[in-house]
C-alpha positions as CSV (number, residue, x, y, z in Angstrom):
1,X,-2.3,-16.9,-11.6
2,X,-3.3,-16.8,-7.9
3,X,-3.5,-20.6,-8.0
4,X,0.3,-20.8,-8.4
5,X,0.7,-19.2,-5.0
6,X,-1.8,-21.4,-3.2
7,X,-5.1,-20.4,-1.6
8,X,-5.5,-16.9,-0.2
9,X,-6.7,-16.4,3.3
10,X,-10.4,-15.8,3.1
11,X,-13.1,-14.6,5.5
12,X,-15.6,-17.2,6.7
13,X,-18.6,-17.3,4.4
14,X,-21.6,-15.0,4.9
15,X,-23.8,-18.1,5.3
16,X,-21.6,-19.4,8.2
17,X,-21.5,-16.0,9.9
18,X,-25.3,-15.6,9.7
19,X,-25.9,-19.1,10.9
20,X,-23.6,-18.5,13.9
21,X,-25.4,-15.3,14.7
22,X,-28.8,-16.9,14.3
23,X,-27.8,-19.8,16.6
24,X,-26.5,-17.5,19.2
25,X,-29.5,-15.1,19.1
26,X,-31.7,-18.1,20.2
27,X,-29.8,-18.4,23.5
28,X,-29.2,-14.7,24.3
29,X,-31.4,-12.3,26.2
30,X,-33.6,-10.2,24.0
31,X,-31.8,-6.9,24.6
32,X,-28.5,-8.4,23.5
33,X,-29.8,-10.0,20.4
34,X,-31.7,-6.9,19.4
35,X,-28.6,-4.7,19.8
36,X,-26.6,-7.1,17.6
37,X,-29.2,-7.2,14.9
38,X,-29.8,-3.5,14.7
39,X,-26.1,-2.5,14.8
40,X,-24.9,-0.9,11.5
41,X,-22.9,-3.5,9.6
42,X,-20.4,-0.9,8.4
43,X,-20.2,2.1,10.6
44,X,-17.6,4.8,10.5
45,X,-16.8,4.2,14.1
46,X,-15.6,0.7,13.3
47,X,-12.6,1.8,11.2
48,X,-9.1,0.7,12.2
49,X,-7.2,3.6,13.8
50,X,-10.3,5.9,14.1
51,X,-13.3,7.1,12.2
52,X,-11.6,9.8,10.3
53,X,-9.3,7.4,8.5
54,X,-12.1,5.9,6.5
55,X,-13.3,9.2,5.2
56,X,-12.6,10.3,1.7
57,X,-10.3,13.3,1.2
58,X,-7.6,15.0,3.2
59,X,-7.8,14.5,7.0
60,X,-5.7,17.0,9.0
61,X,-6.3,18.9,12.2
62,X,-4.5,21.8,14.0
63,X,-2.1,22.6,11.2
64,X,-2.1,24.1,7.7
65,X,0.1,24.5,4.7
66,X,0.0,20.9,3.4
67,X,1.9,20.5,0.2
68,X,-0.4,21.5,-2.7
69,X,0.9,19.2,-5.5
70,X,0.0,15.8,-4.1
71,X,-1.3,13.5,-6.8
72,X,-1.2,10.2,-4.9
73,X,-4.4,8.2,-4.7
74,X,-3.7,7.5,-1.0
75,X,-1.1,8.6,1.5
76,X,-0.5,8.6,5.3
77,X,1.8,10.7,7.5
78,X,2.4,9.3,11.0
79,X,4.6,9.7,14.1
80,X,6.8,6.6,14.3
81,X,7.0,6.7,18.0
82,X,3.5,7.5,19.2
83,X,1.7,6.0,16.2
84,X,-0.4,9.1,15.8
85,X,-1.6,9.7,12.3
86,X,-0.9,13.4,11.6
87,X,-2.5,13.7,8.2
88,X,-4.0,11.3,5.7
89,X,-5.7,10.9,2.4
90,X,-7.9,7.8,1.8
91,X,-5.8,5.9,4.3
92,X,-7.8,2.6,4.0
93,X,-8.2,2.7,0.2
94,X,-7.2,-0.8,-1.1
95,X,-4.6,-0.6,-3.9
96,X,-2.0,-2.9,-5.4
97,X,1.1,-2.5,-3.2
98,X,3.9,-3.7,-5.5
99,X,7.2,-4.5,-3.8
100,X,6.3,-2.5,-0.6
101,X,4.6,-5.7,0.4
102,X,8.1,-7.1,0.9
103,X,8.0,-5.2,4.3
104,X,5.3,-7.7,5.4
105,X,7.4,-10.5,4.0
106,X,10.3,-9.3,6.2
107,X,8.1,-8.8,9.2
108,X,7.0,-12.5,8.8
109,X,10.2,-14.3,7.9
110,X,13.2,-12.2,8.9
111,X,13.6,-13.6,12.4
112,X,13.5,-17.2,11.3
113,X,17.0,-17.7,10.0
114,X,20.5,-16.8,11.4
115,X,22.2,-14.2,9.2
116,X,25.3,-16.4,8.8
117,X,23.3,-19.5,7.7
118,X,24.2,-20.7,4.2
119,X,21.9,-22.0,1.5
120,X,22.8,-23.5,-1.9
121,X,20.2,-22.4,-4.4
122,X,18.5,-24.9,-6.6
123,X,16.5,-24.5,-9.8
124,X,13.4,-25.4,-7.9
125,X,14.0,-22.4,-5.6
126,X,13.6,-20.1,-8.6
127,X,11.0,-22.0,-10.7
128,X,8.0,-20.0,-9.7
129,X,9.2,-16.4,-10.1
130,X,6.8,-14.3,-12.1
131,X,8.0,-13.2,-15.6
132,X,9.0,-9.6,-15.6
133,X,10.1,-9.6,-12.0
134,X,12.9,-7.4,-10.6
135,X,15.9,-9.6,-9.8
136,X,19.1,-9.3,-7.9
137,X,20.8,-12.0,-10.0
138,X,20.7,-15.2,-7.9
139,X,21.9,-18.3,-9.8
140,X,21.4,-22.0,-9.1
141,X,24.4,-23.8,-7.7
142,X,25.8,-20.8,-5.8
143,X,25.7,-20.8,-2.0
144,X,24.5,-17.6,-0.4
145,X,24.3,-16.5,3.2
146,X,20.9,-15.5,4.6
147,X,22.4,-12.0,5.1
148,X,23.1,-11.8,1.4
149,X,19.7,-12.9,0.5
150,X,18.1,-10.2,2.6
151,X,20.4,-7.6,1.0
152,X,18.9,-8.8,-2.3
153,X,15.4,-8.3,-1.0
154,X,15.9,-4.9,0.5
155,X,18.4,-3.3,-1.8
156,X,17.5,-4.6,-5.2
157,X,13.9,-5.7,-4.4
158,X,14.9,-9.0,-5.9
159,X,11.9,-11.4,-6.3
160,X,14.5,-14.2,-6.8
161,X,15.8,-13.6,-3.3
162,X,12.3,-13.5,-1.9
163,X,11.4,-16.9,-3.5
164,X,14.6,-18.5,-2.2
165,X,13.8,-17.4,1.3
166,X,10.2,-18.5,0.9
167,X,11.3,-22.0,-0.2
168,X,13.7,-22.1,2.8
169,X,10.6,-21.2,4.9
170,X,8.7,-24.2,3.7
171,X,7.4,-23.0,0.3
172,X,5.5,-20.1,-1.2
173,X,2.0,-21.2,-0.2
174,X,3.0,-21.6,3.4
175,X,4.8,-18.2,3.4
176,X,1.7,-16.5,1.9
177,X,-0.4,-18.0,4.6
178,X,2.0,-16.9,7.3
179,X,2.1,-13.4,5.8
180,X,-1.7,-13.2,5.9
181,X,-1.7,-14.3,9.5
182,X,1.0,-11.7,10.4
183,X,-1.1,-9.0,8.7
184,X,-4.1,-10.1,10.9
185,X,-1.9,-9.9,14.0
186,X,-0.7,-6.4,13.0
187,X,-4.4,-5.5,12.3
188,X,-3.5,-4.7,8.7
189,X,-6.9,-5.8,7.6
190,X,-7.0,-4.0,4.2
191,X,-4.3,-6.4,3.0
192,X,-4.8,-9.6,1.0
193,X,-1.6,-11.5,0.2
194,X,-1.4,-13.6,-3.0
195,X,2.4,-13.8,-3.5
196,X,5.2,-13.0,-1.1
197,X,7.0,-10.6,-3.5
198,X,4.2,-8.1,-4.1
199,X,4.1,-8.7,-7.9
200,X,0.9,-8.0,-9.7
201,X,-1.8,-10.7,-9.0
202,X,-5.5,-10.4,-9.0
203,X,-6.7,-9.6,-5.5
204,X,-3.3,-8.7,-4.1
205,X,-4.1,-5.5,-2.2
206,X,-3.1,-3.3,0.7
207,X,-3.5,0.3,1.8
208,X,-1.4,3.3,2.8
209,X,-2.4,2.6,6.4
210,X,-1.4,-1.0,6.4
211,X,1.9,-0.4,4.7
212,X,2.7,2.2,7.3
213,X,1.9,-0.5,10.0
214,X,4.4,-2.9,8.3
215,X,7.1,-0.3,8.2
216,X,6.6,0.8,11.9
217,X,6.7,-2.8,13.1
218,X,9.7,-3.6,11.0
219,X,11.8,-0.7,12.1
220,X,11.6,-1.9,15.7
221,X,13.8,-4.8,14.5
222,X,17.6,-4.0,14.2
223,X,18.1,-6.2,11.2
224,X,15.1,-4.8,9.3
225,X,16.3,-1.3,10.1
226,X,19.8,-2.1,9.0
227,X,18.9,-3.6,5.7
228,X,16.5,-0.9,4.6
229,X,19.0,1.7,5.4
230,X,21.9,0.1,3.5
231,X,22.9,1.9,0.4
232,X,25.3,-0.5,-1.3
233,X,26.6,-4.1,-0.9
234,X,28.8,-6.6,-2.6
235,X,26.8,-9.6,-3.9
236,X,28.2,-13.0,-4.9
237,X,28.7,-13.7,-8.6
238,X,30.1,-17.2,-8.3
239,X,33.5,-18.3,-7.2
240,X,35.3,-15.4,-5.5
241,X,33.7,-12.8,-7.7
242,X,31.2,-10.2,-6.6
243,X,29.3,-7.3,-8.0
244,X,28.0,-4.2,-6.3
245,X,24.2,-3.8,-5.8
246,X,22.7,-0.4,-4.9
247,X,19.5,0.4,-3.0
248,X,16.6,1.3,-5.3
249,X,15.3,3.9,-2.7
250,X,16.2,7.1,-4.5
251,X,15.8,9.3,-1.4
252,X,18.4,7.2,0.3
253,X,20.9,7.1,-2.5
254,X,20.2,10.3,-4.4
255,X,19.8,8.6,-7.7
256,X,17.9,9.7,-10.9
257,X,18.3,13.4,-10.3
258,X,17.1,13.4,-6.7
259,X,19.1,14.5,-3.7
260,X,19.3,12.3,-0.6
261,X,16.8,13.2,2.0
262,X,18.2,14.5,5.3
263,X,17.7,12.0,8.1
264,X,16.1,9.3,5.9
265,X,16.4,5.8,7.5
266,X,14.5,3.6,4.8
267,X,12.1,1.9,4.2
268,X,10.9,0.3,0.9
269,X,9.8,1.3,-2.6
270,X,7.8,-0.6,-5.2
271,X,6.8,-0.4,-8.8
272,X,4.8,-2.5,-11.3
273,X,3.1,-1.4,-14.5
274,X,-0.3,-2.1,-12.8
275,X,0.4,-0.7,-9.4
276,X,2.5,2.3,-10.5
277,X,4.9,3.7,-7.9
278,X,4.4,3.1,-4.2
279,X,6.8,4.1,-1.4
280,X,7.0,4.0,2.4
281,X,9.8,6.3,3.8
282,X,10.9,7.1,7.3
283,X,13.1,9.9,8.5
284,X,14.5,11.1,11.9
285,X,15.2,14.7,12.8
286,X,15.7,16.2,16.2
287,X,14.9,12.9,17.9
288,X,11.6,12.6,16.1
289,X,10.8,9.9,13.5
290,X,8.1,10.3,10.9
291,X,6.7,7.7,8.6
292,X,5.1,8.5,5.2
293,X,3.4,6.1,2.7
294,X,2.5,7.4,-0.8
295,X,0.6,5.2,-3.2
296,X,0.1,5.6,-7.0
297,X,0.9,9.3,-7.8
298,X,-0.3,10.2,-11.2
299,X,3.0,11.8,-12.5
300,X,6.4,10.5,-13.3
301,X,8.7,8.0,-11.5
302,X,10.2,10.5,-9.2
303,X,6.9,11.8,-8.0
304,X,6.4,9.2,-5.3
305,X,9.7,10.3,-3.7
306,X,9.1,14.0,-4.2
307,X,5.6,13.8,-2.6
308,X,7.1,11.7,0.3
309,X,9.8,14.3,0.8
310,X,7.2,17.1,0.7
311,X,5.1,15.4,3.3
312,X,8.1,14.8,5.6
313,X,9.1,18.4,5.2
314,X,5.7,19.5,6.3
315,X,5.6,17.1,9.2
316,X,8.9,18.3,10.5
317,X,7.9,21.9,9.8
318,X,4.5,23.4,9.6
319,X,2.8,20.1,10.5
320,X,4.7,19.9,13.9
321,X,1.6,21.3,15.5
322,X,-0.8,18.9,13.9
323,X,-3.2,17.0,16.1
324,X,-3.9,13.3,15.6
325,X,-6.6,12.3,13.2
326,X,-6.1,8.6,13.9
327,X,-3.7,6.1,15.3
328,X,-1.5,3.2,14.1
329,X,-2.8,0.4,16.2
330,X,-0.6,-2.1,18.1
331,X,-0.3,-5.8,17.1
332,X,-2.7,-8.1,18.9
333,X,0.3,-10.2,20.0
334,X,1.6,-7.1,21.8
335,X,-1.6,-6.2,23.6
336,X,-3.4,-4.2,20.9
337,X,-7.1,-3.9,21.2
338,X,-8.9,-6.3,18.9
339,X,-10.6,-5.0,15.7
340,X,-14.2,-4.9,14.9
341,X,-16.0,-4.9,11.5
342,X,-14.8,-2.6,8.7
343,X,-16.8,-1.2,5.7
344,X,-16.7,-3.1,2.5
345,X,-14.0,-2.2,0.1
346,X,-13.8,-2.9,-3.6
347,X,-17.1,-4.6,-3.4
348,X,-15.8,-7.2,-1.0
349,X,-16.3,-7.5,2.8
350,X,-13.1,-6.5,4.7
351,X,-12.5,-7.2,8.3
352,X,-11.3,-4.2,10.1
353,X,-10.6,-2.7,13.4
354,X,-11.8,-1.0,16.5
355,X,-13.1,2.6,16.2
356,X,-12.3,5.8,17.9
357,X,-11.2,5.7,21.6
358,X,-14.2,5.1,23.8
359,X,-16.3,3.5,21.2
360,X,-17.9,0.2,22.2
361,X,-16.3,-2.9,20.7
362,X,-18.7,-5.3,18.9
363,X,-18.6,-8.8,20.3
364,X,-16.9,-11.4,18.0
365,X,-18.6,-14.4,16.4
366,X,-16.6,-16.7,18.5
367,X,-17.5,-14.9,21.7
368,X,-21.1,-15.1,20.8
369,X,-20.8,-18.8,20.1
370,X,-19.2,-19.3,23.5
371,X,-22.2,-17.7,25.1
372,X,-24.6,-19.8,23.1
373,X,-22.8,-23.0,24.1
374,X,-23.0,-22.1,27.7
375,X,-26.7,-21.4,27.4
376,X,-27.7,-24.5,25.6
377,X,-27.7,-26.5,28.8
378,X,-30.6,-24.3,30.1
379,X,-32.8,-24.6,27.0
380,X,-34.8,-27.4,28.4
381,X,-36.1,-25.3,31.3
382,X,-36.7,-22.1,29.3
383,X,-37.4,-23.3,25.8
384,X,-40.8,-21.5,25.5
385,X,-39.5,-18.2,26.7
386,X,-36.4,-18.3,24.6
387,X,-38.5,-19.2,21.5
388,X,-40.5,-16.0,21.9
389,X,-37.3,-14.0,22.4
390,X,-35.7,-15.6,19.4
391,X,-38.7,-14.6,17.2
392,X,-38.6,-11.0,18.4
393,X,-34.8,-10.9,17.9
394,X,-35.2,-12.4,14.4
395,X,-37.7,-9.8,13.3
396,X,-35.5,-7.1,14.6
397,X,-32.5,-8.7,12.9
398,X,-34.2,-8.9,9.5
399,X,-35.1,-5.2,9.7
400,X,-31.5,-4.4,10.7
401,X,-30.0,-6.5,8.0
402,X,-32.3,-4.9,5.4
403,X,-31.2,-1.5,6.5
404,X,-27.6,-2.5,6.5
405,X,-27.8,-3.9,3.0
406,X,-29.4,-0.7,1.7
407,X,-26.6,1.2,3.5
408,X,-23.9,-1.0,1.9
409,X,-25.5,-0.6,-1.5
410,X,-25.5,3.2,-1.2
411,X,-22.0,3.2,0.1
412,X,-20.8,1.0,-2.7
413,X,-22.5,3.2,-5.3
414,X,-20.8,6.3,-3.7
415,X,-17.5,4.6,-3.8
416,X,-17.9,3.4,-7.4
417,X,-18.9,7.0,-8.4
418,X,-15.9,8.3,-6.6
419,X,-13.6,5.8,-8.2
420,X,-15.1,6.6,-11.6
421,X,-14.6,10.3,-11.0
422,X,-11.0,9.6,-10.0
423,X,-10.4,7.6,-13.1
424,X,-12.0,10.2,-15.3
425,X,-9.9,12.9,-13.6
426,X,-6.7,10.8,-14.1
427,X,-7.6,10.2,-17.8
428,X,-8.4,13.9,-18.2
429,X,-5.1,14.8,-16.6
430,X,-3.2,12.4,-18.9
431,X,-5.1,13.7,-21.9
432,X,-4.2,17.2,-20.9
433,X,-0.6,16.3,-20.5
434,X,-0.6,14.6,-23.9
435,X,-2.2,17.7,-25.4
436,X,0.3,19.9,-23.7
437,X,3.2,17.8,-25.1
438,X,1.6,17.9,-28.6
439,X,1.3,21.6,-28.4
440,X,4.9,22.0,-27.2
441,X,6.0,19.8,-30.1
442,X,4.0,21.8,-32.5
443,X,5.4,25.0,-31.2
444,X,8.9,23.6,-31.5
445,X,8.2,22.4,-35.1
446,X,6.9,25.9,-36.0
447,X,9.9,27.6,-34.4
448,X,12.2,25.3,-36.3
449,X,10.3,26.0,-39.5
450,X,10.6,29.7,-38.9
451,X,14.3,29.3,-38.3
452,X,14.7,27.2,-41.4
453,X,12.7,29.8,-43.5
454,X,14.9,32.6,-42.1
455,X,18.0,30.7,-43.1
456,X,16.7,30.1,-46.6
457,X,15.7,33.8,-47.0
458,X,19.1,34.9,-45.9
459,X,20.8,32.4,-48.3
460,X,18.5,33.7,-51.1
461,X,19.5,37.3,-50.3
462,X,23.1,36.4,-50.4
463,X,22.6,34.7,-53.7
464,X,20.9,37.8,-55.1
465,X,23.7,40.0,-53.9
466,X,26.3,37.8,-55.5
467,X,24.4,37.7,-58.8
468,X,24.1,41.5,-58.8
469,X,27.8,41.9,-58.2
470,X,28.5,39.5,-61.0
471,X,26.3,41.5,-63.3
472,X,28.0,44.8,-62.3
473,X,31.4,43.2,-62.8
474,X,30.4,42.0,-66.2
475,X,29.3,45.5,-67.2
476,X,32.5,47.1,-66.1
477,X,34.7,44.7,-68.0
478,X,32.9,44.8,-71.3
């Protein structure tokens, strides 16, 4: 299915990276080459936003009383202004994002077209929408404004609106490539884009941390902020007819038995059968804005909103004294510090970001190549010396890579064990729920049986009393 959406953005191959490092080591001083070759390939200090954010489990400091009934597989609570992460659980865990990925789509495409611009939809604009998609109801032959198309994206999470805008942008493959480039600029390096709509596709992944980055960046744009906070809108139905569409964010509208959340300003929800429920919400109280992302809670469809609300309540209340356990990094295009290497996730190498403040940044492959190119001109004079240094660096590098491979294997085994435990726990929880429901149904059936038996006994008693009266009446009249 991924081929329909064009090639994904892939890291350079391991062979190319090793070849580049090997070439550079030949032209570097021994101390620099040795430090590169012995550096841990996946250290905790290399995590985007800080070392604590790649740890498993709840991360919080300086505050207590976190909500107890949090079932999500990953979540993040952050200050929208400062970017400080106040609490988190598996912040960089890579999971299917569902329609919350539309925040990245908006970050990428929203500023490209004037809101009043008009577009007549063709059948080709809608030809590649995945079956089973959420739709706002766009039809070929009808002309829509860009403003209306974005309402369809944000309010109804319409994949038809996404694909029309993607075709206006030059096509789905181009839009996917631009979204991946935007994710890289935002330093959302857990994210791999396969389609612009967030629909289930193999390899389409993000994290609670990355989704929070998308939301924070988008909310700085007035149009983004306006769309995600709109509750209802009139949408064209053809001719002069319209129909009303309502935002699917239940904390914003108070639908499905939930009340509206005080101070909520957006942002985006998502659901697929594979991803489950995912939501990023933002609320402002007393001049302070908090962002929360909740991914894949194990309970019903309202749980993603209930857990978001609980985390927001904690952040505005008991958590107001929380100290930062990490940071939402700034985009590279806005002066953000460039990321380093990140641990592998889901068995695949993932580029990630700079570590905790004050940690040394690892030099990039391109920077190393630049140094190598500058040194090549001196090789004729110092070839013998450099050859000796290269051999020493290579020996050190082999040892370092061997240690790194062992570390990666151990980390992968730990992660697989943790994921297996999580899946077993989820299955156990579901089995327990099924058992509880079966027990409840059994008790209800037994109660109904007892009530039915009681009614029958009372009816039989009445019958016996009537029969006795009839016999007495018969004796008196004879």
